[in-house]
KOLTI-440406 format. One record per residue: residue in one letter; x negated, y negated, z negated of N, C-alpha, C in turn. Coordinates in steps of 0.2 Angstrom, whole numbers, plus 5000, padded with zeros to 4 digits. Layout:
// KOLTI-440406
AXYZXYZXYZ ...
This chain:
// KOLTI-440406
X508950865040509550815039510150845044 X510750855041511350865045511450805048 X511750815055511850755059512350765064 X512550705066513050705072513050635075 X513250635082513250575085514050565087 X514250505086514950495086515150435090 X515650445095515950385098516550355095 X516550295093517050265089517750255094 X518250255090518850235094518850165096 X519350155101519350085103519450035098 X519149975098519249925092519049955085 X518449995085518250025079517849975075 X517949975068517649935064517249975058 X516649945056516349975050516549925044 X516749955039517049915033516649925027 X516449875023516049885017516449835012 X516549865006516749835000516249794997 X516349724996515849684993516149674986 X516749664985517049654978517749694978 X518049694972518749724972519149694977 X519249634978519649604983519349574989 X518749594991518349564996518049625000 X518149625007517849675011517549635017 X516949665020516549635025516549685031 X516849665037516949715042516549695048 X516249745052515849735058516249775064 X516349735069516649765075516049815078 X516249875080515649915083515749925090 X515149935094515149965100515150035100 X514750065096514750135095514350155089 X514450215086514050245081513450285085 X512850265084512250295087512050355083 X512150355077511950415073512250415066 X512350475064512650485057512250545054 X512050545048511750605045511750605038 X511450655034511450665027510750695025 X510450655021509750685018509850715012 X509350735008509450765002509650714997 X509550644998509650594993510250544995 X510450545002510850485004511150495011 X511750465012512050465019511650405023 X511550425029511250375033511650365040 X511650305043512050295049511650235053 X511650245059511450185063511950165068 X512250105067512750075071512550025076 X512950025081512849975086513449925086 X513249865082513849825081513849765086 X514449735087514449685092514149615090 X514149605083513849535081513149545079 X512949595076512249605072511749645076 X511949675082511549725085511549795081 X510949825082510949885078510849875070 X511249915067511349905059511149975056 X510749975051510550025047511050025041 X511350085040511850085034511650155030 X511550135023511350195019511850195013 X512150255012512750265008513250215008 X513450195015513950155016513850085015 X513150065013512949995012512549975017 X512649905020512149875025511449875022 X510949895026510249895024509949835027 X509949835034509649785038510049785045 X509949725048510249715055509749695059 X509749715065509249705070509149625071 X509649585071509649515073509349475067 X509449495061509149445056508749485050 X508549545051508149575046507449535045 X507249495050506649465049506649415044 X507249385042507349335037507149375030 X507449425029507349465022506549485022 X506349515027505649545027505149495027 X505149435031504649385030504649355023 X505249345020505249315013505049365008 X505149425009504849475004504149485005 X503849485010503049495011502649435011 X502749385015502249335017502149285011 X502549265007502349215002501849244997 X501949304995501449334990500749344994 X500749365000500149375003499749305005 X500149255006499949195007499649155001 X499949174995499749144989499149174986 X498949234989498349274987497749244991 X497149234988496549204991496349254997 X496349314996496049365001496349435001 X497049445002497349505001497149565006 X496849615003496649675007497049735006 X497349745000497749804999498449794996 X498949824999499649814997499949884995 X500349884990500749944988501449924989 X501849964993502549944994502950004991 X503349984986503850034983504450034987 X504650094990505250094994505050075001 X505450035004505250005011505350055016 X505750115016505750165020505850155028 X506150095029506350075036505650055040 X505150035036504550015039504449945040 X504949905039504949835041504449795036 X504449805030504049775025503249795027 X503149855028502449875031502249835037 X502749825042502649795048502349725047 X502749685042502549615041501849615037 X501749655032501149655029500549665033 X500649715038500049735043499949675048 X500349625048500149565052499649525049 X499449535043498949495040498249515042 X497849475044497149495047496749525042 X496849505035496349525030496549595027 X497149625029497349685026496949745029 X496749785024496349845025496749905024 X497249905020497649965018498349945015 X498849975018499549965015499750035014 X499950045007500250105005501050095005 X501350135008502150135008502350195005 X502750184999502950244995503650244995 X503950294998504750304998504850374996 X505450384993505550444990505950494995 X506250465000506650505005506250515012 X505950575013505650595019506150585025 X506750615024507150615030507350545032 X507450495028507650425029507050395033 X506450405030505850385034505750405041 X505850475042505850505048506350475053 X506950465050507450435054507250365057 X507050325052506850255054506250255059 X505750305058505250305063505550315070 X506050365070506250385077506750325080 X507150295076507650255078507550175078 X507150155074507050085073506350065077 X506550055083505950045088505549985086 X505749935083505349875081504849895077 X504849945073504349965068503850025071 X503950045077503550105079502850085079 X502650025080501850015080501650015073 X502049985068501849985061501750065058 X502250105060502150175058501550205061 X501350185066500750215070500050185068 X500150135064499550095062499050135057 X498450135059497950175055497850145048 X498050085047497950055040498550075035 X499050105038499650125034499550195031 X499650195025499650265021500350275019 X500650315022501350335021501450395016 X501750375010501750425005502450445003 X502650505003503350525001503350544994 X503550504989503550514982503950464978 X504150474972504450424968503850374966 X504050314967503550254967503250254960 X503650264955503350264948502850314947 X502950374949502550434948501850424952 X501950394958501350384963500950324960 X501250274957500750224954500450254948 X500750294944500450314938499850364940 X499950404945499350444946498750414950 X498850354953498350324957497850294952 X497150294954496650264950496550194953 X496650184959496550124962496950064960 X496750004961497149944960497249904966 X497749864966498049834973498049754972 X497949724977498049644977498749624977 X499149664980499849644981500249714979 X500849704975501249764974501949734976 X502349764980502949744983503549794981 X504049764978504649804977505249794982 X505349844986505849844992506349904990 X506649894985507049954982507749934981 X508149984980508849974978508949934972 X509449904971509549864965509649904958 X509449874952509449914946510149924943 X510449974946511149994944511050054939 X511350054933511250104928511350174931 X510950214930511050284933510850294940 X510650234943510450234950509650254951 X509450274957508850304958508250254956 X508350184956507850144956507850104949 X508350114945508350074939507750074935 X507450124934506850134930506250084933 X506250074939505750034942505849954941 X506349934937506549864936506449854928 X506249904924506249894917505549854915 X505649824909505049784906504449834905 X504649894902504049944901503749964907 X504149974913503749994919503349934922 X503549874922503149824924502549814919 X502649824913502049804908501549864908 X501849924908501349984907501150024913 X501550014918501350054924501150004930 X501549954932501449914938500849864937 X500949824931500449774930499749804930 X499549854926498849884926498649904933 X499049914938498849934945498649874949 X498749814946498549754950497849724948 X497549704953496849674952497049604947 X496549574944496549524940496949464943 X496849454949497249394953497749424957 X497949484956498549514960499149484959 X499649494964500249464964500849524965 X501349514961501949564962502549524965 X502849554969503449524972503949574973 X504649554972505149604972505749574975 X506149614979506849584981507249584974 X507649544974508049534967508749524968 X509049554974509749554974510049494977 X510749494977511149434979511049374974 X510949314977510749254973511249204974 X511849214976512349164978512649134971 X513049084972513349054967513849104963 X514149144966514649194963514249264962 X513649274964513349344964512749344960 X512449284958511749284955511749314948 X512249324945512249354938512249434938 X512349464944512449534945511749564943 X511249544946510549574944509949524945 X510049464949509549424950509249384944 X509749364940509449324934509149374929 X509349434928509049484924508349504926 X508349514933507649534936507149484934 X507349424935506949364934506749364927 X507249364922507049364915506649424913 X506749474916506349534914505549524916 X505449504922504849494924504449434921 X504849384918504549334915504249354908 X504549414905504249434899503549464900 X503349484906502749524908502149484911 X502349434915501849394919501849324917 X501349284917501249224915501549174920 X501549184926501749134931502349174935 X502949144935503449184939503849134942 X504049144949504349094953504949134957 X505549104957506049134961506149094968 X506449124973506549094979507149124982 X507549094987508149124990508149104997 X508549145001508749125008509449155009 X509749125014510349155016510249205022 X510549265021510449325026511149335029 X511249315035511949315037512249385037 X511949435039512249505039512349535032 X512049505026512249515020512849485017 X513049435021513649385019513449355012 X512849335011512649305004511949275005 X511849235000511149214998510749274995 X510149284997509749334994509149304990 X508949344985508449324980507849364980 X507249334978506649364977506249334971 X505849374968505449354962504749374963 X504249324963503549334964503249314957 X502749354955502449344949501649364949 X501349324944500549344944500349314937 X499749334935499449294929498949244931 X498949234938498549174941499049124944 X498949064943499449014946499549024953 X500249014955500449024962500448954966 X500048954971500048884975500548894980 X500948844980501548844986501548784989 X500948744990500948684993501148695001 X501548655004501848665011501248665016 X500848615016500348605021499848665020 X499648685014499148735014499448805016 X500148815015500448875017500448875025 X500648815028500648815035499948835038 X499348805035498748825037498548895036 X498748925031498648995030499049045035 X499649025036500049055041499649055048 X499449005050499048995056498449035057 X498049035051497449065051497449145050 X497949165046497949235043498449285047 X498949255050499449305052499449305060 X499449375062499549385069500249365072 X500349325077500949315080501349265076 X501949245079502349185076502849215071 X502849185065503449195061504049165064 X504649195063505249175065505649135060 X505549145054505949105049505449065044 X504949085041504549055036504049005039 X504048945036503548895036503448865030 X502848825029502748795022503348765019 X503648715023504148675020504748715018 X504948765023505548805021505448845015 X504848875014504648915008504748865002 X504448815002504448764996505148754994 X505548735000506248714998506648774996 X506448834998506848894995506748914988 X506248874985506148884978506548834973 X506848794977507348744973508048774973 X508248784967508948814966509448764965 X510048784967510648744965510748744957 X511148694955511248684948511548744944 X511948774947512348834944511848894943 X511448914948510948964948510448944943 X510148884944509548864939509748864932 X510348844930510648844923510648914921 X510948964925510949034923510249064921 X509749054926509149074925508749044919 X508948984917508648954911508848984905 X509549004905509849024899509849104899 X509649134904509649214904509249244898 X509549294895509249324889509149394890 X509549424895509549494896508849524899 X508649574896508049604899508149674900 X507949704906508049774908507549814904 X507849864900507549914897507849984898 X507550034896507850104898508550114896 X508750074890509350084887509850024888 X509649974892509949914892510149884899 X510549924903510749904909511249844910 X511349814915511849774916512149784923 X512849794923513149814930513749774930 X513849734935514449704937514749734943 X515349754943515649784949515649734955 X515549764961515549734967514949704970 X514349744969513749714972513749724980 X514149764982514249764990513549774993 X513349724997512749735001512049734997 X512149734990511549734986511049794986 X511249844990510849904990510349904996 X509749914994509249914999508849984999 X508449995004508050055004507550054999 
């Protein structure tokens, strides 16, 4: 990875375009690292408001002060809905935070984290101190490969499969991992009978939920019997974010049961999620709920949807 360290000018700001007429700026203390891998540009910024911030291809990936919101929401609901999760396959997740949260579950025996970019993974291992323990955990099987190819070649099945990928932009590196045929023919056969799939699903705000969120939901709904969406506000993303969880087994989300499962199964305290907050996160506002109800678009190899201005919608 070509790299350099850079001190910013006085009053330096990092600027990201969210939409044609909308930009999101962060005041910087300094640039801790900048580099380029085979696949993408990467930077670690020390910001005044959000602490250390990971930036890939100019897009915010996660911020030190609030990444726990995204990663707790991505990982824990699916594992808590499963009666006894032992194996997890994470598509993407190069920064290690998704693996970190999965490894907090006492029942877990193996977490496979499959990311395509070795250099980004190495960078995150070195610089994201919060995940050092996870990267060193003996239960973690770190694989550098395309997630589609890795799932295809593996004979084993998993209790949980997690999508922690960039959004499905046509021509983008992750688009094929959001299509109906991928879910139906490659991903679902790698789940045990009571297995659960969960994926990040992009921005889910009143003005942004039509970009990818509603289409991801509708595509997954064609493949799994039980499909649920939930959302949370992530301050550093400047928007509400969405996730989709799916299974052919009913998903139990009763608040009291979830609180009991959190207490029994997870090491340490969660900072964001409890039973009541998760149940409430599944209740959508009228605008978003109406769109999801009426959505007809399904991601196929030849049927992408792209609306300009996804801004912070890109993830590792």
